[in-house]
SELUM-93242 format. One record per residue (C-alpha): residue number from 1; chain; x, y, z. Coordinates in Angstrom, 3 decimals. Layout:
REC  gukol  marpa         X         Y         Z
REC    NUM      A         X         Y         Z
...
This chain:
REC  gukol  marpa         X         Y         Z
REC      1      A   156.867  -129.535   -74.617
REC      2      A   153.842  -130.058   -76.585
REC      3      A   151.910  -132.121   -74.070
REC      4      A   152.492  -129.516   -71.420
REC      5      A   151.185  -126.707   -73.897
REC      6      A   148.026  -128.684   -74.508
REC      7      A   147.552  -129.162   -70.694
REC      8      A   147.847  -125.497   -70.127
REC      9      A   145.149  -124.714   -72.783
REC     10      A   142.804  -127.067   -71.286
REC     11      A   143.181  -125.433   -67.659
REC     12      A   142.859  -121.998   -69.218
REC     13      A   139.439  -123.089   -70.986
REC     14      A   138.246  -124.466   -67.720
REC     15      A   139.046  -121.381   -65.829
REC     16      A   137.166  -119.240   -68.688
REC     17      A   134.321  -121.453   -68.251
REC     18      A   134.045  -121.214   -64.518
REC     19      A   134.404  -117.467   -64.603
REC     20      A   131.703  -117.069   -67.060
REC     21      A   129.357  -119.174   -65.136
REC     22      A   130.093  -117.409   -61.787
REC     23      A   129.113  -114.063   -63.655
REC     24      A   125.836  -115.493   -64.798
REC     25      A   125.100  -116.747   -61.178
REC     26      A   125.896  -113.422   -59.879
REC     27      A   123.625  -111.346   -62.468
REC     28      A   120.883  -113.808   -61.708
REC     29      A   121.071  -113.232   -57.955
REC     30      A   120.938  -109.505   -58.489
REC     31      A   117.621  -109.614   -60.200
REC     32      A   115.922  -111.144   -57.321
REC     33      A   114.156  -109.266   -54.710
REC     34      A   114.168  -110.030   -50.881
REC     35      A   111.173  -112.541   -51.449
REC     36      A   112.989  -114.464   -54.017
REC     37      A   110.851  -113.247   -56.968
REC     38      A   112.278  -111.647   -60.005
REC     39      A   112.362  -107.848   -60.069
REC     40      A   110.284  -107.718   -63.300
REC     41      A   107.356  -109.679   -61.427
REC     42      A   107.437  -107.185   -58.668
REC     43      A   107.271  -104.137   -60.769
REC     44      A   104.023  -105.357   -62.409
REC     45      A   101.761  -104.211   -59.688
REC     46      A   103.341  -100.849   -59.670
REC     47      A   102.629  -100.715   -63.471
REC     48      A    98.953  -101.635   -62.702
REC     49      A    98.784   -98.914   -60.056
REC     50      A   100.161   -96.140   -62.405
REC     51      A    97.413   -97.164   -64.892
REC     52      A    94.844   -96.533   -62.287
REC     53      A    95.024   -92.870   -62.342
REC     54      A    92.162   -90.140   -62.209
REC     55      A    92.759   -89.434   -65.767
REC     56      A    92.318   -92.889   -67.108
REC     57      A    89.644   -93.988   -64.693
REC     58      A    86.089   -92.723   -65.119
REC     59      A    84.501   -91.002   -62.227
REC     60      A    82.643   -93.177   -59.511
REC     61      A    79.119   -93.593   -60.549
REC     62      A    77.586   -92.463   -57.282
REC     63      A    79.307   -88.916   -57.956
REC     64      A    77.385   -88.423   -61.112
REC     65      A    74.048   -87.562   -59.610
REC     66      A    72.995   -85.244   -56.691
REC     67      A    73.761   -86.348   -53.237
REC     68      A    71.564   -89.100   -51.871
REC     69      A    69.952   -87.376   -48.860
REC     70      A    66.742   -86.851   -47.108
REC     71      A    64.748   -84.089   -48.773
REC     72      A    65.968   -81.992   -51.815
REC     73      A    69.350   -80.798   -52.291
REC     74      A    69.346   -77.094   -51.236
REC     75      A    71.312   -74.641   -53.741
REC     76      A    71.681   -71.220   -52.775
REC     77      A    71.778   -68.729   -55.620
REC     78      A    72.802   -65.272   -56.132
REC     79      A    73.365   -62.909   -59.016
REC     80      A    75.203   -59.839   -59.779
REC     81      A    74.419   -57.618   -62.754
REC     82      A    77.307   -56.045   -64.677
REC     83      A    75.505   -54.580   -67.381
REC     84      A    72.156   -54.319   -69.326
REC     85      A    73.262   -53.928   -72.859
REC     86      A    69.717   -53.453   -74.614
REC     87      A    66.034   -53.260   -73.895
REC     88      A    64.185   -53.932   -77.185
REC     89      A    60.605   -53.076   -76.972
REC     90      A    59.754   -54.443   -80.385
REC     91      A    60.981   -58.018   -79.846
REC     92      A    60.240   -57.551   -76.044
REC     93      A    63.448   -58.866   -75.039
REC     94      A    66.411   -57.336   -73.000
REC     95      A    70.204   -58.316   -73.130
REC     96      A    72.086   -58.684   -69.891
REC     97      A    75.405   -59.688   -68.407
REC     98      A    76.234   -60.779   -65.036
REC     99      A    77.827   -63.210   -62.460
REC    100      A    75.753   -66.200   -61.312
REC    101      A    76.891   -67.918   -57.917
REC    102      A    75.511   -71.191   -56.795
REC    103      A    76.289   -72.775   -53.406
REC    104      A    75.541   -76.373   -52.126
REC    105      A    77.017   -78.945   -49.892
REC    106      A    78.040   -82.439   -51.003
REC    107      A    79.389   -84.636   -48.286
REC    108      A    81.177   -86.903   -51.143
REC    109      A    83.334   -84.249   -52.006
REC    110      A    84.766   -83.593   -48.380
REC    111      A    88.563   -84.194   -48.132
REC    112      A    91.349   -83.865   -45.661
REC    113      A    93.583   -80.889   -45.978
REC    114      A    96.486   -82.645   -44.435
REC    115      A    96.173   -85.606   -46.854
REC    116      A    95.694   -83.337   -50.115
REC    117      A    98.028   -80.475   -48.995
REC    118      A    95.434   -77.885   -49.904
REC    119      A    92.815   -76.116   -47.738
REC    120      A    90.293   -75.676   -50.820
REC    121      A    90.151   -77.256   -54.084
REC    122      A    89.777   -74.680   -56.979
REC    123      A    88.902   -75.831   -60.534
REC    124      A    88.968   -72.871   -63.055
REC    125      A    88.309   -72.651   -66.613
REC    126      A    86.622   -74.964   -68.959
REC    127      A    89.294   -77.655   -68.933
REC    128      A    89.623   -77.893   -65.376
REC    129      A    85.924   -77.770   -64.602
REC    130      A    84.763   -80.278   -67.436
REC    131      A    87.747   -82.675   -67.310
REC    132      A    89.484   -82.749   -63.960
REC    133      A    86.594   -82.003   -61.699
REC    134      A    84.528   -85.304   -61.362
REC    135      A    81.773   -84.249   -58.947
REC    136      A    78.101   -83.333   -59.537
REC    137      A    76.950   -79.790   -59.972
REC    138      A    73.510   -78.246   -60.680
REC    139      A    73.440   -77.360   -64.428
REC    140      A    71.343   -73.993   -64.560
REC    141      A    69.562   -72.825   -67.665
REC    142      A    67.617   -69.744   -68.526
REC    143      A    64.124   -70.677   -69.005
REC    144      A    63.044   -67.519   -70.678
REC    145      A    66.240   -67.497   -73.094
REC    146      A    65.534   -65.836   -76.335
REC    147      A    68.598   -66.894   -78.792
REC    148      A    71.560   -66.048   -76.630
REC    149      A    72.895   -67.793   -73.482
REC    150      A    76.836   -67.714   -73.164
REC    151      A    79.049   -68.710   -70.294
REC    152      A    82.475   -67.177   -70.763
REC    153      A    84.090   -68.019   -67.344
REC    154      A    83.660   -70.652   -64.607
REC    155      A    85.430   -71.336   -61.220
REC    156      A    84.452   -74.190   -58.699
REC    157      A    85.613   -73.907   -55.264
REC    158      A    85.379   -76.984   -53.053
REC    159      A    85.711   -76.701   -49.105
REC    160      A    86.946   -79.504   -46.876
REC    161      A    83.471   -80.268   -45.568
REC    162      A    82.086   -80.725   -49.143
REC    163      A    80.593   -77.278   -49.481
REC    164      A    80.890   -76.399   -53.278
REC    165      A    80.608   -73.010   -54.805
REC    166      A    80.202   -72.528   -58.542
REC    167      A    80.710   -68.874   -60.122
REC    168      A    79.812   -68.291   -63.857
REC    169      A    79.982   -65.252   -65.918
REC    170      A    76.652   -65.208   -68.133
REC    171      A    75.648   -63.056   -71.314
REC    172      A    72.096   -63.894   -72.115
REC    173      A    68.968   -62.498   -73.944
REC    174      A    65.985   -63.048   -71.988
REC    175      A    62.221   -62.839   -73.290
REC    176      A    59.760   -60.638   -71.049
REC    177      A    56.190   -59.661   -71.424
REC    178      A    56.044   -55.745   -71.777
REC    179      A    52.737   -53.824   -71.153
REC    180      A    53.398   -50.753   -73.009
REC    181      A    49.722   -49.440   -72.916
REC    182      A    51.325   -46.369   -70.895
REC    183      A    53.951   -45.829   -73.450
REC    184      A    55.997   -43.421   -73.511
REC    185      A    55.388   -43.289   -69.679
REC    186      A    55.681   -47.000   -69.046
REC    187      A    57.647   -48.979   -66.457
REC    188      A    58.432   -52.713   -66.442
REC    189      A    59.884   -55.417   -64.361
REC    190      A    62.496   -57.251   -66.533
REC    191      A    62.896   -61.070   -65.317
REC    192      A    65.607   -63.651   -65.985
REC    193      A    64.441   -67.144   -64.755
REC    194      A    66.886   -69.706   -63.966
REC    195      A    66.070   -73.265   -63.271
REC    196      A    68.115   -76.468   -62.671
REC    197      A    67.851   -78.479   -65.780
REC    198      A    66.250   -81.979   -65.508
REC    199      A    65.390   -82.006   -61.718
REC    200      A    61.918   -80.935   -59.971
REC    201      A    61.674   -79.051   -56.773
REC    202      A    61.615   -82.292   -54.571
REC    203      A    64.981   -83.241   -55.651
REC    204      A    66.814   -79.812   -56.242
REC    205      A    65.377   -76.604   -54.275
REC    206      A    66.975   -73.267   -55.074
REC    207      A    66.989   -70.510   -52.616
REC    208      A    68.213   -67.036   -52.534
REC    209      A    71.513   -66.389   -50.799
REC    210      A    70.972   -63.956   -48.039
REC    211      A    74.584   -63.537   -47.465
REC    212      A    75.279   -62.577   -51.053
REC    213      A    72.162   -60.775   -52.182
REC    214      A    71.718   -59.930   -55.941
REC    215      A    72.750   -56.389   -56.696
REC    216      A    72.727   -53.827   -59.313
REC    217      A    75.164   -51.204   -59.537
REC    218      A    72.711   -48.503   -61.068
REC    219      A    75.386   -45.834   -60.910
REC    220      A    77.411   -47.698   -63.497
REC    221      A    74.618   -49.110   -65.660
REC    222      A    73.337   -46.651   -68.569
REC    223      A    70.709   -47.914   -70.944
REC    224      A    69.501   -45.297   -73.669
REC    225      A    66.098   -44.088   -73.169
REC    226      A    65.606   -46.103   -69.792
REC    227      A    66.123   -45.322   -65.967
REC    228      A    67.255   -48.432   -63.997
REC    229      A    65.801   -48.411   -60.568
REC    230      A    66.470   -51.686   -58.478
REC    231      A    67.041   -55.276   -58.673
REC    232      A    65.650   -58.101   -56.633
REC    233      A    65.550   -61.896   -56.446
REC    234      A    62.823   -64.405   -55.667
REC    235      A    62.066   -68.054   -55.794
REC    236      A    59.056   -69.464   -57.636
REC    237      A    57.657   -72.823   -59.022
REC    238      A    58.094   -73.123   -62.736
REC    239      A    56.222   -75.675   -64.632
REC    240      A    58.686   -77.813   -66.832
REC    241      A    57.662   -81.206   -68.389
REC    242      A    61.346   -82.163   -68.467
REC    243      A    61.734   -81.528   -64.606
REC    244      A    61.678   -84.828   -62.944
REC    245      A    58.292   -86.897   -62.023
REC    246      A    56.345   -83.801   -60.849
REC    247      A    57.166   -81.527   -63.863
REC    248      A    57.551   -78.405   -61.586
REC    249      A    61.082   -77.089   -61.149
REC    250      A    62.413   -74.581   -58.711
REC    251      A    63.269   -71.307   -60.273
REC    252      A    65.493   -68.587   -59.328
REC    253      A    64.024   -65.434   -60.607
REC    254      A    66.194   -62.055   -60.877
REC    255      A    64.059   -59.080   -61.460
REC    256      A    64.981   -55.440   -62.669
REC    257      A    62.920   -52.300   -62.298
REC    258      A    63.120   -50.018   -65.420
REC    259      A    61.330   -46.929   -66.207
REC    260      A    61.300   -45.212   -69.749
REC    261      A    62.743   -41.876   -69.985
REC    262      A    59.925   -40.056   -71.904
REC    263      A    61.602   -36.949   -72.693
REC    264      A    63.140   -38.319   -75.838
REC    265      A    59.686   -39.184   -77.258
REC    266      A    58.038   -35.909   -76.036
REC    267      A    61.117   -33.984   -77.706
REC    268      A    60.673   -35.965   -81.026
REC    269      A    56.793   -36.470   -81.279
REC    270      A    54.695   -34.737   -78.648
REC    271      A    55.905   -31.075   -78.544
REC    272      A    56.245   -30.589   -82.555
REC    273      A    52.679   -32.275   -83.172
REC    274      A    51.065   -29.965   -80.524
REC    275      A    52.662   -27.008   -82.156
REC    276      A    51.292   -28.190   -85.463
REC    277      A    47.748   -28.692   -84.189
REC    278      A    47.745   -25.298   -82.480
REC    279      A    48.955   -23.562   -85.723
REC    280      A    45.992   -25.281   -87.541
REC    281      A    43.583   -23.457   -85.246
REC    282      A    44.781   -20.182   -86.676
REC    283      A    42.069   -20.599   -89.397
REC    284      A    39.589   -19.075   -86.879
REC    285      A    41.316   -15.804   -87.010
REC    286      A    41.118   -15.803   -90.832
REC    287      A    38.619   -13.769   -92.816
REC    288      A    35.216   -15.979   -93.137
REC    289      A    35.030   -15.071   -97.026
REC    290      A    38.413   -16.623   -97.679
REC    291      A    37.149   -20.284   -97.415
REC    292      A    39.887   -21.419   -99.898
REC    293      A    42.771   -20.105   -97.851
REC    294      A    41.247   -21.397   -94.718
REC    295      A    40.802   -25.033   -96.330
REC    296      A    44.411   -24.792   -97.517
REC    297      A    45.783   -24.049   -94.183
REC    298      A    43.686   -26.915   -92.526
REC    299      A    44.927   -29.366   -95.218
REC    300      A    48.450   -28.337   -95.136
REC    301      A    48.356   -29.029   -91.044
REC    302      A    46.750   -32.506   -91.658
REC    303      A    49.412   -33.432   -94.446
REC    304      A    52.172   -32.221   -92.255
REC    305      A    50.888   -34.278   -89.325
REC    306      A    50.539   -37.365   -91.400
REC    307      A    53.938   -36.865   -92.829
REC    308      A    55.490   -36.313   -89.382
REC    309      A    53.647   -39.494   -88.036
REC    310      A    55.378   -41.519   -91.114
REC    311      A    58.841   -40.231   -90.294
REC    312      A    58.585   -41.062   -86.651
REC    313      A    56.750   -44.395   -87.284
REC    314      A    60.134   -46.371   -86.703
REC    315      A    60.458   -44.787   -83.352
REC    316      A    57.136   -45.880   -81.952
REC    317      A    56.567   -49.534   -81.099
REC    318      A    54.693   -51.586   -83.483
REC    319      A    51.954   -52.848   -81.257
REC    320      A    48.272   -54.311   -81.947
REC    321      A    46.731   -52.546   -79.086
REC    322      A    46.243   -48.785   -78.253
REC    323      A    48.862   -46.935   -76.064
REC    324      A    48.879   -43.417   -74.782
REC    325      A    50.863   -42.177   -77.614
REC    326      A    48.703   -43.725   -80.132
REC    327      A    45.563   -42.239   -78.690
REC    328      A    47.442   -38.715   -78.710
REC    329      A    48.243   -39.280   -82.448
REC    330      A    44.679   -40.005   -83.323
REC    331      A    43.076   -37.249   -81.171
REC    332      A    45.589   -34.673   -82.836
REC    333      A    44.627   -35.899   -86.190
REC    334      A    40.767   -35.690   -85.482
REC    335      A    41.237   -32.208   -84.121
REC    336      A    42.790   -30.869   -87.318
REC    337      A    40.164   -32.597   -89.367
REC    338      A    37.570   -30.926   -87.379
REC    339      A    38.971   -27.452   -88.587
REC    340      A    38.056   -28.349   -92.040
REC    341      A    34.408   -29.063   -90.968
REC    342      A    33.990   -25.702   -89.161
REC    343      A    35.739   -23.964   -92.370
REC    344      A    32.757   -25.404   -94.480
REC    345      A    30.143   -24.519   -92.127
REC    346      A    31.379   -20.759   -91.701
REC    347      A    31.780   -20.668   -95.543
REC    348      A    28.271   -21.852   -96.115
REC    349      A    26.888   -19.389   -93.574
REC    350      A    28.734   -16.602   -95.435
REC    351      A    27.192   -17.733   -98.758
REC    352      A    23.741   -17.316   -97.104
REC    353      A    24.346   -14.035   -95.655
REC    354      A    24.283   -15.153   -92.070
REC    355      A    27.736   -13.627   -91.452
REC    356      A    27.041   -12.820   -87.743
REC    357      A    26.516   -16.406   -86.909
REC    358      A    29.693   -17.434   -88.875
REC    359      A    31.748   -14.621   -86.696
REC    360      A    30.272   -16.011   -83.444
REC    361      A    31.273   -19.773   -84.593
REC    362      A    34.800   -18.563   -85.349
REC    363      A    35.034   -16.615   -82.190
REC    364      A    33.823   -19.419   -79.937
REC    365      A    36.008   -21.981   -81.685
REC    366      A    39.285   -19.830   -80.978
REC    367      A    38.936   -21.046   -77.254
REC    368      A    36.693   -24.119   -77.513
REC    369      A    39.218   -25.992   -79.957
REC    370      A    42.343   -25.455   -77.664
REC    371      A    40.447   -26.178   -74.533
REC    372      A    38.835   -29.355   -76.170
REC    373      A    42.270   -30.377   -77.449
REC    374      A    43.984   -30.326   -74.069
REC    375      A    40.993   -31.567   -72.522
REC    376      A    40.997   -34.782   -74.531
REC    377      A    44.693   -35.235   -73.917
REC    378      A    43.983   -35.214   -70.103
REC    379      A    40.924   -37.638   -70.592
REC    380      A    43.419   -40.006   -72.236
REC    381      A    45.758   -39.949   -69.137
REC    382      A    42.466   -40.239   -67.002
REC    383      A    41.229   -43.358   -68.810
REC    384      A    44.760   -44.951   -69.006
REC    385      A    44.981   -44.540   -65.423
REC    386      A    41.545   -45.981   -64.663
REC    387      A    41.958   -48.989   -66.991
REC    388      A    45.824   -49.710   -67.044
C-alpha cells in the first residue's frame, strides 16, 4: 500500500505543476495586444499624448506676436462712456468710467465650428483671458494717465474666421490741459488718449469703429457744476520713444465737450460782491463835512470785500494767470479804494471853503462810479473775447 500512496502523491504534484504553468501562460497571453507587444508598452504613447495638453504646453511662438501680414494690423476701436466721476480744475484731471471695445482679425485664430463644437470661442474673466487664451491681442494703455487706470472686467470673443473682439471695462484718471482764462464761463474738451503699447503705426494701426461709434449718454451723466454736451472720437499720431522703430504710435482719442455751469460762482461770488461795491458808493450821498463817517464806510466795504475773497478763495482755481473772475475781483477792489480818494478830496475842499465844488464832485460820482464799474466789467469781457 505504501508504494501506491507515494506514486499517487507524485502524480498529484505533477498535475499541480502543470496547472500553475498553464495559468501563467494564459495570463501572459492576455497581456499581449494584437501586434504581440505588451499592453504596458502600447499604453506608453497614450500617456505621452495626455501630457501634451494645452495646459502643460506653452503657446506656439508664432502666436505671441501680431499676425504676419502686408501692412499694419488694423484694430477698430470704440468707447462708450458710463460715467464721468469728477472734473478737477486744480489738478487739471478728470476721472471717467466706460467700456473699450477693440476688434481685429487674426487668421491664426480661425477654427472649424464642426470640429470644436462651438460657433464662437468666448474667454471671459481674468483667468480665462490670461491663462486659457493663447492668442495675441493689442495691449492698450492710457497715454495721459494720471495715477489711476483699472480694468475690472474683460471678455474676448473669437469668430470662426479669426475675427477677435476684446471688450474691457475701464476706470481711469486722465490729465488734460485746461484753459481757464474764461473762468467761470469756460468750456473745455476733455480727452482720453489710448495707444497700443510697444508698437508703432506701421505695425498696429488704430481706426474708429464706424459700426459702433463712441457714445455718451448725456441724460444719465451728471457732474456737479458742469454741463456735458457731446462725445467724439478721432485717430492721431502720438510720439512715443517706446513705440517701435519710428517712435510714433497710433492713438485712439476719446473727447468730451464740457461747459461749466457759472451760476454757482455767480451766486457765491459775483452777486454778493457787486452788492458790496454798490453799497460802498453810498458815501457820495453822505454829508461832505462828515469825513470820518465817509472814510469808515469806505474802509468797511474794502475790509468786507477782502474778507469775502479770503472765504471763497478755496472755491476759485489756484492759477498763475489772470482769469475773468480774477479781473472782476481786482476791479471791484480798486473801485472801493477809489471811493476813499474821493472822500479825501471832498473833505479837503470842505476845509478850504470850496463846498460847491465838493458837492459837484459828489453829485457826479453818484452816477460816474456805477457806470465806470459796470463799464469796466464789460471791458473785461470784451478784452477776454478778443484775446482768448
